[in-house]
N, C-alpha and C positions, 0 to 999 in steps of 0.2 A: 137803362134802357136797353133792353132785348128784343130785337129784331123776329119775328118767328121763320117760318120757313118759307115764305110765299117768295115772289118775283115781284112783289110794291113795295117800296119806301116812301113813306115820307118823308116829304119837302116841305111843309108846310105848315108848322101845328106852336100851338103855346101851349105852356104850364100856366096852369091858374090856380090861384088859394083862396079860400073864403072864410071869414071868421061866422058867419051866418048862411050861407046858402043862398043868398041874394045878391048881395055885392060880391063882387071877383075880380081880383088883382095878379096882373101877368106880371110871372116871376122870370118868365124865359120866353124869348117870342123868336122864331124859327122860320127865316121867307130863305127860300132855293137852300137849304141844307143839307149836304152830301155827307155828311156824317156815318149813314147807315146804308153799305153799297152794299152786302152779301148776305145772304139767309143766314141767321142764327147770330150776327153781327152785334156786339157791346157796344154800347158808347154813354159817356156821361156829360154831362154840362155842368156848371155850376151857376147858383143863383146869389148876385152879387150886390151890392146898394142897400137904399132902406128897406126894401121887403123882404131882405133874406132875415132882417133883425125883429121881425113882426111874427107873433108867434097867430098860427092859424089852426082851424078846426077840419077843414076840408080842401080837399087838392084836385085836380081836372084836370087831363089831356085835352083839348080839343082841336079836331083838324082843322085848318084855315086854307087850303089850299088842294087841290089834286095830288094823289101818290104817282108814282113811276107807272102805274099800270093803267091802260085809258078803258080797261074794261070792267074794272074794281076801283076808280077813281079817288072815290070816297071810306074808300076802310079805312082803317086803323091798324094796319098788321103789326102788332106787337104779341111777343109769348109772354114780355112781363114788363114792369117798371119798380122802381124803388125809390124813394127818398128818405137819404140820413141827411143827420146832423152832426157837422165839424162840433158841436158843444158841448 
């Protein structure tokens, strides 16, 4: 994941996956995650456990709490995100 050039950083979010777009599985849950602290910074997180072994068709990032900017608390400021497989 790469943060954009703004001053608001996501702290509470979840990476979810689905095979049908109706039922979603949490792959990675983040609460008070301070990995992104500078504009344009990169960070990555592994997906572990049984969910990592399942094939999915759809992925989404869902903001579950405010960012560090009180004026735009629920914007998800990203330049891009990428999902890759080690298989």
